[in-house]
Structure formats: C-alpha cells, structure tokens
C-alpha positions in Angstrom: -28.9 -79.5 -3.7 -27.0 -79.9 -7.0 -28.3 -81.7 -10.1 -26.1 -84.7 -9.3 -27.1 -84.8 -5.6 -30.8 -84.9 -6.5 -30.2 -87.6 -9.0 -28.5 -89.7 -6.3 -31.3 -89.3 -3.8 -34.1 -91.7 -4.9 -36.5 -91.0 -2.1 -36.3 -87.2 -2.5 -36.6 -87.6 -6.3 -39.6 -89.8 -5.9 -41.4 -87.3 -3.6 -40.5 -84.5 -6.0 -41.8 -86.4 -9.0 -45.1 -87.1 -7.4 -45.6 -83.5 -6.2 -44.7 -82.1 -9.6 -46.9 -84.5 -11.5 -49.9 -83.6 -9.4 -49.1 -79.8 -9.5 -48.6 -79.8 -13.3 -51.6 -81.9 -14.0 -53.9 -79.9 -11.8 -52.5 -76.6 -13.1 -53.0 -77.7 -16.7 -56.6 -78.7 -16.0 -57.4 -75.4 -14.3 -55.8 -73.4 -17.1 -57.4 -75.3 -19.9 -60.9 -75.1 -18.3 -60.5 -71.4 -17.9 -59.2 -71.0 -21.5 -62.1 -73.0 -22.8 -64.6 -70.8 -21.0 -62.9 -67.5 -21.9 -62.0 -67.9 -25.5 -64.7 -67.5 -28.2 -66.1 -70.8 -29.5 -64.7 -72.2 -32.8 -68.2 -71.8 -34.2 -68.4 -68.1 -33.2 -68.5 -65.8 -36.3 -66.0 -65.1 -37.8 -65.0 -68.7 -37.4 -61.7 -68.5 -39.2 -60.0 -66.3 -36.5 -61.5 -68.2 -33.6 -60.4 -71.6 -35.1 -56.9 -70.2 -35.5 -56.7 -68.9 -32.0 -57.9 -72.2 -30.6 -55.6 -74.2 -32.9 -52.6 -72.6 -31.2 -53.9 -72.3 -27.6 -55.0 -75.9 -27.5 -52.0 -77.4 -29.3 -50.6 -78.7 -26.0 -47.9 -77.1 -23.9 -47.1 -77.4 -20.2 -49.0 -74.2 -19.1 -46.0 -73.2 -17.1 -46.8 -69.5 -16.9 -50.4 -70.1 -15.6 -49.0 -72.7 -13.1 -46.3 -70.4 -11.8 -48.9 -67.7 -11.4 -51.4 -69.9 -9.6 -48.8 -71.6 -7.4 -47.4 -68.2 -6.4 -50.9 -67.1 -5.4 -51.4 -70.4 -3.4 -48.0 -69.9 -1.6 -48.9 -66.3 -0.6 -52.5 -66.9 0.4 -52.1 -70.4 1.8 -54.7 -71.8 -0.6 -55.6 -71.2 -4.2 -57.2 -67.8 -4.5 -60.6 -68.0 -6.2 -60.5 -66.7 -9.8 -56.8 -66.8 -10.2 -57.1 -69.3 -13.0 -58.5 -66.5 -15.2 -55.3 -64.6 -14.7 -53.3 -67.7 -15.6 -55.4 -68.1 -18.8 -54.7 -64.5 -19.8 -51.0 -65.2 -19.4 -51.3 -68.3 -21.6 -53.1 -66.2 -24.2 -50.2 -63.7 -24.3 -47.6 -66.4 -24.4 -49.4 -68.2 -27.3 -49.7 -64.9 -29.2 -46.0 -64.5 -28.9 -45.4 -68.0 -30.3 -47.7 -67.5 -33.2 -45.9 -64.3 -34.2 -42.4 -65.8 -33.5 -43.1 -68.6 -35.9 -44.1 -66.3 -38.8 -41.8 -66.2 -41.9 -40.8 -62.6 -41.1 -39.4 -63.8 -37.7 -38.3 -67.4 -37.0 -40.1 -68.9 -40.0 -41.0 -72.2 -38.3 -43.4 -74.9 -39.5 -43.7 -76.8 -36.2 -44.9 -75.7 -32.7 -45.9 -78.0 -29.8 -45.8 -80.9 -32.2 -48.3 -79.4 -34.6 -48.1 -77.3 -37.8 -47.8 -73.7 -36.8 -50.7 -71.3 -37.1 -49.6 -69.7 -40.4 -49.1 -73.1 -42.0 -52.7 -74.0 -41.3 -54.5 -70.7 -41.7 -52.2 -68.5 -43.7 -50.0 -65.6 -42.6 -52.8 -63.0 -42.5 -55.0 -65.0 -40.2 -52.1 -66.0 -38.0 -51.0 -62.4 -37.5 -54.6 -61.5 -36.6 -54.9 -64.6 -34.3 -51.9 -63.4 -32.3 -53.3 -59.9 -32.2 -56.7 -61.3 -31.1 -55.2 -63.4 -28.3 -53.4 -60.3 -26.9 -56.6 -58.3 -27.0 -58.6 -61.1 -25.4 -56.0 -61.4 -22.7 -56.4 -57.8 -21.6 -60.2 -58.1 -21.7 -59.9 -61.0 -19.2 -57.4 -59.1 -17.1 -59.8 -56.1 -16.8 -62.4 -58.4 -15.3 -60.2 -60.2 -12.7 -62.0 -61.0 -9.5 -59.5 -59.2 -7.2 -59.4 -55.7 -5.6 -59.3 -52.9 -8.2 -55.9 -51.6 -7.1 -54.4 -55.1 -7.5 -56.1 -55.5 -10.9 -54.5 -52.3 -12.2 -51.1 -53.3 -10.9 -51.4 -56.7 -12.5 -52.2 -55.1 -15.9 -49.3 -52.7 -15.6 -46.9 -55.6 -14.6 -48.0 -57.8 -17.5 -48.0 -54.9 -20.0 -44.4 -54.0 -19.0 -43.3 -57.6 -19.2 -44.6 -57.9 -22.8 -43.5 -54.5 -23.9 -40.5 -52.9 -25.6 -38.4 -51.7 -22.6 -36.9 -54.8 -21.0 -39.9 -56.8 -22.1 -40.8 -59.5 -24.5 -41.1 -57.4 -27.6 -37.9 -55.6 -26.9 -36.1 -58.9 -26.4 -37.4 -60.2 -29.7 -36.2 -57.1 -31.5 -32.7 -57.4 -30.1 -32.7 -61.1 -30.9 -33.5 -60.3 -34.5 -30.8 -57.7 -34.7 -28.2 -60.0 -33.1 -28.6 -62.7 -35.8 -25.5 -63.5 -37.8 -23.4 -61.5 -35.4 -21.0 -62.4 -32.5 -23.2 -61.4 -29.5 -21.5 -60.8 -26.2 -22.8 -61.9 -22.8 -24.5 -58.6 -22.1 -26.5 -58.8 -25.3 -27.3 -62.4 -24.8 -28.6 -61.9 -21.3 -30.6 -58.9 -22.3 -32.3 -61.0 -25.0 -33.1 -63.8 -22.6 -34.2 -61.7 -19.7 -36.5 -59.7 -21.9 -37.8 -62.1 -24.5 -38.4 -65.0 -22.1 -37.8 -64.2 -18.5 -39.9 -61.0 -18.4 -43.2 -62.8 -19.0 -42.2 -65.6 -16.6 -41.4 -62.9 -14.0 -44.7 -61.2 -14.7 -46.5 -64.5 -14.2 -45.0 -64.9 -10.7 -45.4 -61.3 -9.7 -49.0 -61.0 -10.9 -49.9 -64.2 -9.0 -48.5 -62.5 -5.9 -50.4 -59.3 -6.6 -53.6 -61.2 -7.1 -53.1 -62.7 -3.6 -52.2 -59.2 -2.2 -48.6 -60.0 -1.4 -47.5 -56.3 -1.5 -44.6 -56.8 1.0 -43.1 -59.7 -0.9 -43.2 -58.5 -4.5 -39.4 -57.8 -4.6 -38.7 -61.4 -3.5 -41.1 -62.8 -6.1 -39.6 -60.6 -8.8 -36.1 -61.9 -8.0 -37.4 -65.5 -8.1 -39.1 -65.0 -11.4 -36.1 -63.3 -13.0 -33.8 -66.1 -12.0 -35.9 -69.0 -13.1 -36.9 -67.2 -16.3 -33.3 -66.9 -17.4 -32.5 -70.4 -16.3 -35.5 -71.7 -18.3 -34.2 -70.0 -21.5 -30.7 -71.3 -21.0 -32.0 -74.8 -20.8 -34.2 -74.2 -23.9 -31.0 -73.2 -25.7 -29.3 -76.5 -24.5 -32.3 -78.6 -25.5 -32.3 -77.0 -29.0 -28.9 -78.5 -29.7 -29.2 -81.8 -27.8 -32.7 -83.1 -28.7 -34.7 -83.9 -31.8 -37.6 -82.1 -33.3 -39.9 -84.9 -32.1 -38.7 -84.5 -28.5 -39.0 -80.8 -28.6 -42.3 -80.4 -30.4 -40.6 -77.8 -32.6 -37.8 -77.6 -35.1 -34.6 -78.6 -33.4 -31.4 -76.7 -34.2 -33.3 -73.7 -35.5 -31.4 -71.2 -33.4 -28.1 -72.7 -34.4 -29.0 -72.6 -38.0 -30.1 -69.0 -37.8 -26.8 -68.1 -36.0 -28.8 -66.7 -33.1 -27.2 -65.7 -29.8 -27.4 -68.7 -27.4 -25.7 -69.8 -24.2 -24.3 -73.1 -25.7 -22.8 -71.1 -28.6 -20.9 -68.9 -26.1 -20.1 -71.2 -23.3 -20.9 -74.8 -24.4 -23.5 -77.2 -22.9 -21.9 -78.0 -19.6 -21.1 -74.5 -18.5 -24.6 -73.4 -19.7 -26.2 -76.0 -17.4 -24.0 -75.0 -14.5 -25.2 -71.4 -15.0 -28.8 -72.6 -15.0 -28.2 -74.5 -11.7 -26.7 -71.4 -10.1 -29.7 -69.3 -11.1 -32.1 -71.8 -9.6 -30.1 -71.7 -6.4 -30.5 -67.9 -6.3 -34.2 -68.3 -7.0 -34.7 -70.6 -4.1 -33.0 -68.1 -1.8 -35.5 -65.5 -2.8 -38.3 -67.6 -1.3 -36.7 -68.1 2.1 -39.2 -66.0 3.9 -42.1 -68.2 2.8 -40.8 -71.3 4.6 -42.6 -74.6 3.9 -45.3 -72.9 1.8 -42.6 -72.3 -0.9 -41.9 -76.0 -1.5 -44.1 -76.4 -4.5 -42.6 -73.3 -6.2 -39.1 -74.5 -5.4 -39.9 -77.9 -7.0 -41.2 -76.1 -10.1 -37.9 -74.1 -10.2 -36.0 -77.4 -10.3 -38.4 -78.8 -12.9 -37.7 -75.8 -15.3 -34.1 -76.8 -15.6 -34.4 -80.6 -15.4 -37.3 -81.1 -17.8 -36.9 -83.5 -20.6 -38.7 -81.3 -23.1 
C-alpha cells in the first residue's frame, strides 16, 4: 500500500496508529528499565563519567533499535524472549555512543541532540569522548552476559561488532561521510555512507534479535529487511533535515545542508527521495513474507520509520 493509499484508509490508519503506539511505548519502557539497571548509577565513582553517560542515554529518543531487536525476537519466537531487553539496551548504548561522538566539534560540531544540549556542551569534550568510549565498552560487557545459548551470543557479538566497524559498518560510513563533505558525491558514495553509517546498526539490531530467538534459517530474510528499512530511515532523516525546524527535530535543522554533506534531497529532491524510501519499505515487507501474520508489527514499524513526524 502506498503512502497516499494508507492516508486515504482511515480504519487501517487507526488500527496501525494504535498498534504502533502500544508497541513503541512498551518497547521504550522495556529498554529504559534495562538501561537503568545496566548502566552505573550517577552517584557511582567517578561520577563525572557516569553522569555524562546517563545525560545522553536518558535524553529521550524513540529507542527504535531496541524495539526493532525485541520485535524481531517476538516475531521469530512467537512471544518476547526473556532477557532480550538487555540486548536492546546494549544496542541503544552503542547508538548513543555514536551520537555523542558525531556531535563533537571534530565531527559534526552540534550543540543540540534529542532536544537537549549535547554531551560535550555540558561536560566538556574530554568527558564526552570518554562517555562515548564507556558506553561502547559497557555495551559489550552486557552482550557477553546475554541470557541466550553461547553460540548465539558469540554470533550476536560478531554481528554487532561488524555493524559498528570500519568495513561496511558505522565507523566506516562516518569516515566516508567526512571525506565526502564539500564534494559532489555520486549515488554510489551516498548509498555507501547511508548503508554503513546508519543502516548497518539498524540491520544488526534486527539480525541480532533473530539470533537471540534462534532464527538461524531466517537470518538472510531478516538481514534484507534491516538493510532496506535502514536505508529508508536515513533517506527520511535527510528529508526531515531540510523540511522541519530544530524544535521539531530535537537537533539542529539544516546542519547537513550547511556542511554540504551528501544527502538524498541534495541529489534527487524531496519528492523523489520519499519515493525511494517507499520503494525500500516495500522491499522490506517482501522479505518478511515467510513469517505471515506474525510479521505485522515489524511491518507496521517499517512504515513508521518513513512516515514519522520527527
């Protein structure tokens, strides 16, 4: 169903809205409860680093990566696998570490994140760097203790490490993004940046949720789903950056345009960019065909990623 078709179907839209609202709220609560339990307390010595970590982790955010992880596990297992919320929390720690470092003056140099001052603006650059490092370290400690079979745990750690690494992973995408500034990037470069910098961790969230639930035979389908929605998510982010205000976004609007970064709207315009995002979502939905009705929540989340307001 296209974007316009869904908009013209009030009953379908109403059901979708209720389902999504419940899923997102429950997912946020599970992720936040796990994060509260797994992160050192703000009073734990040395307090400066733990306050900085918590400042960024609990600054808000939709918890999309933990939710995608948990809902994939639910789809595969038929119910939410016990302990999968810890995996979701580790993914959120890794995502937050990347945001802290992205906002630093040496990279995107941003003062606002999730509607709050960025970590380095509150705690200084040195503590912000260390807070990002600490969240990454803490995430892998959590991953090493996951309550799943040892073989699945090792595969999850490998999957997430690859998704955040330098070869087709988050760090590699960030490097190419930096190197592409103030240049006329072509489509191949743009897609590499988006698939690596953003989509790789989203894909790892989906695949790791499947691995936690022991979905060995379906990993290829889950990977295709994650790659498609991850790229669609970043395309929409690019669009929102040029169509919404800083207040709506919770971060500085127009930052990518000002920095002359490679973006989909810059290459193709807003309308064609949204059409590409819709096509990717359609591809993602096809990847879940073998799961039947159990995939409905994940399919709804895929639509949400490209239709979100902010």
